[in-house]
C-alpha positions as CSV (number, residue, x, y, z in Angstrom):
1,M,-13.3,7.4,24.8
2,T,-14.7,5.5,21.7
3,Q,-15.8,1.9,22.0
4,S,-14.5,-0.6,19.6
5,T,-16.4,-3.6,18.2
6,P,-15.7,-6.8,20.0
7,P,-13.4,-9.2,18.1
8,S,-16.1,-11.9,17.9
9,S,-18.5,-9.4,16.3
10,Q,-15.8,-8.3,13.9
11,F,-15.1,-11.9,12.9
12,H,-18.8,-12.5,12.1
13,Q,-18.8,-9.3,10.0
14,V,-15.8,-10.5,8.0
15,L,-17.5,-13.9,7.5
16,E,-20.6,-12.2,6.2
17,L,-18.6,-10.0,3.9
18,T,-16.6,-12.9,2.5
19,E,-19.8,-14.7,1.4
20,T,-20.4,-11.8,-1.0
21,L,-16.9,-11.9,-2.5
22,S,-15.5,-13.8,-5.5
23,N,-12.7,-16.3,-5.0
24,S,-10.0,-13.9,-6.1
25,E,-11.4,-11.2,-3.7
26,Q,-11.5,-13.7,-0.9
27,K,-7.9,-14.6,-1.5
28,L,-6.9,-10.9,-1.6
29,L,-8.7,-10.3,1.7
30,I,-7.0,-13.3,3.4
31,E,-3.6,-12.0,2.2
32,I,-4.3,-8.5,3.6
33,L,-5.4,-9.9,6.9
34,Q,-2.4,-12.2,7.1
35,N,-0.1,-9.3,6.4
36,R,-1.7,-7.2,9.1
37,L,-1.3,-10.1,11.6
38,N,2.4,-10.5,10.7
39,E,3.0,-6.8,11.1
40,Q,1.4,-6.9,14.6
41,H,3.5,-9.8,15.7
42,N,6.8,-8.6,14.1
43,P,7.7,-5.0,15.0
44,Y,10.7,-5.1,12.7
45,I,8.6,-5.2,9.5
46,P,8.6,-1.6,8.2
47,K,5.2,0.1,7.8
48,H,4.1,0.9,4.3
49,R,3.6,4.5,3.7
50,I,0.6,5.7,1.7
51,A,0.5,9.0,-0.1
52,P,-2.3,11.4,0.8
53,D,-5.2,11.5,-1.6
54,A,-4.4,15.2,-2.3
55,I,-1.3,14.3,-4.2
56,A,-2.4,11.0,-5.8
57,G,-1.9,10.9,-9.5
58,K,0.0,14.1,-9.7
59,G,3.5,12.7,-10.1
60,K,5.2,13.1,-13.5
61,T,8.2,11.4,-15.1
62,L,10.1,14.1,-16.8
63,G,12.6,11.9,-18.6
64,D,13.9,8.4,-19.0
65,L,14.6,6.7,-15.7
66,V,17.9,5.3,-17.0
67,S,19.3,8.2,-19.0
68,P,19.5,11.9,-18.0
69,I,17.0,14.5,-19.2
70,V,19.8,16.9,-20.2
71,D,22.3,16.1,-22.9
72,E,25.9,15.3,-21.7
73,E,27.1,18.3,-23.8
74,D,25.2,20.6,-21.4
75,W,26.7,19.3,-18.2
76,E,28.9,22.0,-16.8
77,C,30.6,19.7,-14.4
78,L,32.2,17.8,-17.3
79,K,33.8,20.9,-18.8
């Protein structure tokens, strides 16, 4: 069984970290922590899925997202 860091120690580590951050980084950290707390208190908030690093950046857009890749003349279902 692994031991976790006590909450009071974690709090002090976060405080030390925030002293080294810029204002915008501090705001982002606060927003992330607030979101985490909200997720813990509200089980109905869906969890965000994160793609594995192995597939990051490998997606390709093959055509326009509004119009089809294939010309309408080539659609067999319309014939």
